[in-house]
C-alpha positions in Angstrom: 0.0 0.0 0.0 1.3 3.5 -0.9 0.3 6.6 1.0 0.2 10.0 -0.6 -0.5 13.2 1.3 -1.8 16.3 -0.5 -4.4 19.0 0.0 -7.6 19.3 -2.1 -10.5 21.7 -2.6 -14.1 20.7 -2.9 -15.4 21.2 -6.4 -18.9 19.9 -5.7 -20.6 17.5 -3.2 -18.9 14.5 -4.8 -15.7 15.9 -6.3 -12.3 16.8 -4.8 -9.6 18.5 -6.9 -6.1 17.8 -5.7 -3.8 20.8 -5.2 -0.8 18.7 -6.0 -1.5 16.1 -8.7 -0.3 12.6 -8.1 2.8 11.6 -10.1 1.5 8.0 -10.2 -2.1 7.2 -10.8 -3.3 4.4 -8.6 -5.2 1.6 -10.3 -8.8 1.0 -9.1 -10.3 2.5 -6.0 -8.4 4.4 -3.3 -9.2 5.2 0.3 -9.7 8.9 1.0 -9.6 10.5 4.5 -11.0 14.1 4.7 -9.8 16.4 7.4 -11.4 19.8 7.7 -11.6 22.7 10.1 -15.1 23.5 9.0 -17.6 23.1 11.8 -20.4 22.2 9.5 -18.6 19.1 8.3 -18.2 18.0 11.9 -21.9 18.2 12.9 -23.5 14.9 13.7 -26.2 13.7 11.3 -29.7 14.3 12.4 -31.4 11.4 14.2 -34.7 9.9 13.1 -37.5 9.4 15.7 -38.3 5.8 14.8 -41.7 5.7 16.6 -42.8 8.9 15.0 -41.8 7.6 11.5 -43.6 4.4 12.2 -46.8 6.3 13.2 -46.6 8.3 10.0 -46.8 5.1 7.9 -50.4 4.7 9.0 -51.2 8.3 8.1 -49.3 8.2 4.8 -50.6 4.8 3.8 -54.1 4.4 5.3 -55.0 1.4 3.1 -52.4 -0.9 4.5 -53.8 -4.0 6.2 -54.0 -3.5 9.9 -53.1 -6.9 11.1 -50.2 -8.8 12.5 -47.9 -10.9 10.4 -49.2 -14.0 12.0 -52.8 -13.0 11.1 -51.8 -12.2 7.5 -50.0 -15.5 7.1 -53.1 -17.4 8.4 -55.2 -15.5 5.9 -52.9 -16.3 3.0 -52.5 -19.9 3.9 -56.3 -20.2 4.2 -56.8 -18.8 0.8 -54.3 -21.2 -0.8 -56.3 -24.3 0.3 
């Protein structure tokens, strides 16, 4: 494994431009570690309230069957006979 250290600038959300080009181009994928002083990049990702999201499924999809998996399987097995 070879390690190269250089600086880069962001040129979009999925593109980094190296300030010092590499003399040897690595083949295939490479591992990139990004260090920044920007506080926005260090913010934790927002958490999702699972129970609230689960409750919204009933509001967003009111036609979903309101039964347990066991009840649904019994219904499906009964209709197969």
